[in-house]
C-alpha positions in Angstrom: 17.0 1.3 9.9 13.8 0.1 11.7 10.9 -0.3 9.6 7.4 0.4 11.2 4.4 -1.4 9.1 1.1 0.2 9.7 -2.3 -1.3 7.8 -4.1 1.7 6.8 -7.5 2.7 5.2 -10.8 1.1 4.4 -8.6 -1.2 1.7 -6.0 -1.9 4.7 -3.0 -0.8 2.6 0.4 -1.0 4.1 2.1 2.1 5.5 5.9 1.8 5.9 7.7 4.2 8.3 11.6 3.8 7.9 13.6 4.9 10.7 17.3 5.9 10.9 19.4 8.0 12.7 16.4 10.5 14.0 14.9 10.6 10.1 12.0 9.1 8.5 11.0 8.0 5.2 7.1 6.9 4.4 6.7 4.8 1.7 2.9 4.5 0.9 1.1 6.8 3.6 -2.3 5.6 2.7 -5.0 7.6 3.6 -4.6 8.2 7.3 -2.5 11.7 7.6 -3.1 12.4 11.4 -2.3 8.4 12.7 1.2 9.1 10.6 1.5 12.6 11.9 1.0 11.5 15.5 3.4 8.4 14.8 6.7 11.1 13.4 5.9 13.3 16.9 5.4 10.5 19.2 9.0 9.0 18.1 10.2 12.7 17.4 11.6 11.9 13.9 12.5 14.0 11.2 10.7 13.5 7.9 12.5 13.5 4.8 10.6 12.5 1.8 7.5 10.5 1.1 7.9 7.3 -1.4 4.6 5.8 -3.6 5.3 2.5 -4.9 2.7 3.3 -7.3 -0.4 6.0 -7.9 -3.5 4.0 -6.7 -5.8 6.2 -4.2 -5.5 3.6 -1.2 -1.6 4.1 -1.1 -1.5 7.9 -1.6 -4.3 10.0 -0.2 -2.7 10.8 2.9 0.1 12.9 0.9 -1.3 16.2 0.6 -1.9 16.6 4.4 1.3 15.2 5.3 3.0 17.9 3.2 1.0 20.8 4.8 3.0 19.6 7.9 6.0 18.4 6.6 6.9 20.4 3.3 9.1 17.7 1.7 8.8 16.2 -1.6 6.6 13.2 -3.0 8.9 11.0 -4.8 7.2 8.3 -7.3 7.0 7.4 -10.9 6.0 10.0 -13.7 4.3 7.2 -15.7 1.8 7.5 -12.6 1.0 10.6 -11.9 -2.7 10.7 -14.3 -3.6 8.5 -11.1 -2.3 10.6 -8.6 -4.1 13.5 -10.7 -7.2 11.8 -10.3 -7.0 10.4 -6.4 -10.5 12.4 -5.2 -12.4 11.0 -8.4 -11.4 7.7 -7.9 -11.7 7.0 -4.5 -15.3 8.2 -4.8 -15.7 5.5 -7.3 -14.4 2.9 -5.2 -15.5 3.7 -1.7 -18.9 4.6 -2.4 -18.7 7.8 -0.7 -16.8 11.4 -1.1 -13.6 11.6 1.0 -11.8 14.8 1.2 -8.6 14.8 -0.4 -5.3 17.2 -0.8 -3.6 17.0 -3.5 0.1 16.7 -3.0 2.0 19.7 -2.7 4.9 19.0 -4.1 6.0 16.1 -6.5 9.6 14.8 -8.3 10.2 11.8 -10.3 12.1 8.7 -9.3 14.6 7.8 -11.9 15.5 4.4 -11.9 18.6 2.9 -10.2 20.2 3.9 -7.3 18.4 6.8 -5.5 19.0 8.9 -2.1 16.9 10.6 0.1 18.9 12.1 2.8 20.7 8.9 4.5 18.3 6.8 3.0 19.8 5.4 -0.1 17.9 2.0 -2.6 17.7 1.2 -5.7 14.5 2.0 -8.0 13.3 -1.0 -9.8 10.8 -0.2 -12.3 8.0 -3.0 -12.4 5.1 -2.0 -14.4 2.1 -4.2 -15.0 0.0 -3.4 -12.1 -0.2 0.4 -13.1 2.2 1.8 -15.4 4.5 3.5 -13.3 4.6 0.7 -10.5 8.1 0.5 -9.1 9.8 -1.5 -6.3 12.2 0.1 -4.0 15.3 -2.1 -3.2 17.6 -1.8 -0.1 20.5 -4.2 -1.1 22.2 -3.4 2.3 19.3 -4.0 4.9 18.1 -7.0 2.2 14.6 -5.9 1.8 12.2 -4.7 -0.8 9.2 -2.8 -1.1 7.0 -3.9 -3.9 3.8 -1.7 -3.4 1.1 -4.3 -5.5 3.5 -5.6 -7.7 4.2 -8.8 -5.2 2.4 -9.8 -2.4 2.9 -13.2 0.0 1.0 -16.0 -2.1 -0.3 -13.7 -5.1 0.5 -10.9 -7.4 -1.0 -7.3 -8.3 -4.1 -7.3 -10.4 -3.4 -6.7 -14.2 -7.4 -6.2 -15.2 -7.4 -2.0 -15.2 -7.4 -0.4 -18.3 -3.8 0.3 -18.0 -3.0 -2.7 -16.5 -0.4 -5.4 -18.6 -0.5 -8.8 -17.6 2.9 -9.3 -19.7 4.5 -6.8 -18.6 3.9 -8.0 -14.8 5.3 -11.2 -15.6 8.7 -9.4 -17.1 8.7 -7.2 -13.8 8.4 -10.3 -11.5 11.4 -12.0 -13.5 13.3 -9.1 -12.6 12.1 -9.1 -8.8 13.0 -12.9 -8.6 16.5 -12.3 -9.7 17.3 -11.1 -6.2 18.6 -12.6 -3.7 16.4 -15.5 -2.3 16.5 -14.3 1.4 15.2 -10.7 0.3 12.8 -9.8 2.3 9.0 -8.4 1.2 7.1 -6.0 2.1 4.2 -5.8 -0.1 1.5 -3.0 -0.3 -1.4 -5.3 1.5 -0.8 -8.4 3.6 2.3 -9.8 5.7 5.7 -9.8 4.6 7.3 -12.8 2.9 10.5 -13.4 1.1 11.7 -13.9 -2.4 12.6 -17.5 -2.1 8.9 -18.4 -1.2 7.3 -16.2 -3.8 9.4 -18.1 -6.5 8.3 -21.6 -5.3 4.8 -20.4 -5.3 5.2 -18.9 -9.0 6.3 -22.8 -10.0 
């Protein structure tokens, strides 16, 4: 499986395009649908799904526009549906302008544990704290995990939103730190890191 990383939008959210056997899975498409659609065409990939690690606008604004070209489901946690429902309003608040947002056209909800989208098989790990429905997507065979805004290189997700919960975030981090030390972390912002490195950073 190839992992293509793009930092997109005003908040430089990481979009991950996973490639395997001519198929693509997008994790956190950010807010630049034209760029993503061009990449899919240029690489001649068939998109099979879009995943969100959480429902914040800077990770999710491109979903609806992508689905207009590729009618694939958006997979996310139902606990973050309230955030996705208000993408445009939230974006206006934080960006100080009014972006046009097409709401997701088809949504399916994750169930914890092993999850399959076409040939992509991974484990959905609920990691609430940053948002109620934050999840991490763990590909055990490849020894990598996509952590969204739960865990970054040298930092953890903020919990000062009204729905944030520091206690829950700390429990979520304990789950992640139980993974193999060599697991590669692909966060929602910033550079890739490793479980061992972040365990050491938290001491």
